C-alpha positions as CSV (number, residue, x, y, z in Angstrom):
1,M,56.4,-21.6,111.3
2,P,59.6,-21.7,113.4
3,K,63.0,-21.2,111.7
4,L,65.7,-23.8,111.7
5,P,69.1,-22.5,113.2
6,M,71.6,-22.2,110.3
7,K,75.2,-22.0,110.9
8,K,77.2,-19.8,108.5
9,M,80.1,-21.8,106.7
10,K,82.9,-20.8,104.6
11,N,81.6,-21.5,100.9
12,S,78.1,-22.2,101.6
13,I,74.8,-20.7,100.5
14,M,72.4,-19.0,103.1
15,L,69.0,-19.2,102.0
16,T,67.0,-15.7,102.5
17,D,63.7,-14.2,102.0
18,G,64.8,-11.8,99.6
19,P,65.2,-12.4,95.9
20,P,67.5,-15.2,94.6
21,P,71.0,-13.9,93.7
22,K,71.6,-13.2,89.7
23,W,73.7,-16.1,89.3
24,V,70.8,-18.6,90.5
25,I,68.5,-16.8,88.1
26,K,71.0,-17.4,85.4
27,I,71.1,-21.1,86.1
28,Q,67.3,-21.2,86.3
29,R,67.0,-19.5,82.9
30,E,69.4,-21.8,81.4
31,M,67.8,-25.0,82.8
32,E,64.6,-23.7,81.5
33,W,66.1,-23.4,78.1
34,L,67.3,-26.8,78.2
35,I,64.0,-28.6,79.4
36,D,62.1,-26.6,76.6
37,G,64.4,-27.6,74.0
38,A,63.9,-31.3,75.5
39,G,60.2,-30.7,74.8
40,S,60.3,-32.1,70.9
41,R,60.5,-28.9,69.3
42,K,62.7,-30.6,66.9
43,P,63.0,-34.2,65.7
44,P,65.3,-36.0,68.5
45,A,68.7,-36.8,67.2
46,M,68.4,-40.2,68.7
47,R,65.7,-42.4,70.3
48,F,66.3,-44.7,73.2
49,S,62.9,-46.4,72.8
50,P,61.4,-48.4,69.9
51,H,58.0,-46.5,71.3
52,T,58.5,-43.1,70.4
53,W,55.1,-41.8,71.9
54,L,51.8,-42.4,73.6
55,P,48.4,-41.8,72.6
56,S,46.1,-40.2,75.0
57,I,43.7,-42.7,76.9
58,D,40.4,-42.4,78.7
59,V,39.0,-45.1,80.6
60,Y,35.5,-45.3,82.2
61,E,33.0,-47.7,83.5
62,T,29.4,-48.1,83.4
63,D,27.1,-50.7,85.0
64,K,27.3,-52.8,82.1
65,Q,30.8,-52.4,80.5
66,V,34.3,-50.7,80.3
67,V,35.2,-48.3,77.7
68,V,38.6,-47.4,76.5
69,L,39.0,-44.2,74.2
70,A,42.6,-43.7,72.7
71,E,43.2,-40.6,70.5
72,I,45.6,-41.8,67.8
73,A,44.6,-39.5,65.0
74,G,46.6,-40.2,61.8
75,V,47.1,-43.9,62.2
76,K,45.6,-46.0,59.8
77,L,43.1,-48.7,60.7
78,E,45.5,-51.3,59.3
79,E,48.2,-50.2,61.6
80,I,46.3,-50.6,65.0
81,N,46.7,-53.8,67.0
82,V,44.3,-54.6,69.8
83,L,45.3,-57.5,72.2
84,F,43.3,-58.5,75.3
85,E,44.9,-61.0,77.6
86,R,44.4,-61.4,81.6
87,N,42.2,-58.5,82.1
88,I,45.0,-56.2,80.2
89,L,44.0,-54.6,77.0
90,T,47.2,-53.3,74.8
91,I,46.9,-51.1,72.0
92,K,49.7,-51.2,69.4
93,G,50.1,-49.0,66.4
94,D,52.3,-47.1,64.0
95,R,51.8,-43.2,62.9
96,K,53.6,-43.1,59.6
97,D,55.0,-39.8,58.6
98,T,53.2,-39.4,55.6
99,K,56.1,-36.7,54.3
100,Q,58.8,-39.0,54.9
101,G,62.1,-38.2,52.5
102,I,61.6,-34.8,51.9
103,R,64.0,-32.3,53.1
104,R,62.5,-30.0,55.8
105,T,63.4,-27.4,58.2
106,Y,61.1,-27.5,61.7
107,Y,60.4,-24.4,63.6
108,Q,58.2,-26.2,65.9
109,M,57.4,-30.0,66.2
110,E,55.0,-31.4,68.5
111,I,53.2,-34.4,66.4
112,L,55.1,-37.6,67.2
113,W,55.4,-40.2,64.5
114,G,56.4,-44.0,64.8
115,P,55.3,-46.7,66.8
116,F,53.5,-46.9,70.3
117,E,52.2,-49.2,72.6
118,C,50.2,-48.7,75.5
119,E,48.7,-51.1,78.1
120,V,45.5,-50.4,80.3
121,T,44.7,-52.6,83.1
122,L,40.9,-53.1,83.4
123,P,39.4,-52.2,86.8
124,T,36.8,-55.1,86.6
125,T,36.6,-58.8,84.7
126,V,35.3,-58.4,81.4
127,N,33.8,-60.7,78.9
128,A,36.6,-61.2,76.4
129,E,34.2,-62.9,73.9
130,Q,32.2,-59.6,73.4
131,I,34.5,-57.0,73.1
132,E,33.9,-54.5,70.2
133,A,36.1,-51.8,69.1
134,S,35.4,-49.0,66.3
135,Y,37.6,-46.2,64.9
136,E,36.2,-42.9,63.7
137,N,37.7,-39.3,63.5
138,G,41.0,-40.5,65.0
139,I,39.6,-42.0,67.8
140,L,39.4,-45.9,69.0
141,E,36.6,-46.8,70.9
142,I,36.8,-50.3,72.6
143,V,33.8,-51.6,74.8
144,L,34.3,-54.3,77.0
145,P,31.1,-55.8,78.5
146,K,31.5,-56.9,81.9
147,Q,31.5,-60.4,83.0
148,K,28.1,-61.3,84.6
149,E,28.4,-62.8,88.2
């Protein structure tokens, strides 16, 4: 790979093939610390969205149907709302913090609580009259039969 010509200017940084200067390593570590700290180790002081988390979703297609799986462990069945309109499937719900009101100190927090909403645009036209859903062991399964052509 040909090297690009570089001019040396006052107060500039030159790229080299050697290890980065110590001050660059220090900034990198500080940035990693900041990013890691933003990764929900503690409850957020403020939220910018009313939807605080998104469930993991799988969508697959067979010859006769489209299947959507949503991992929503800890959400009660009565807290789940599934809507279908214009080939878009919307899953809404709310995972309630069962220990709410108890004073506690977190050392690690990865389980997110609160409302969620996700939309899935289906890859093909389905028969809205025959959609079936089931919920077991924290997995919501929605089976959408394909529209016969």
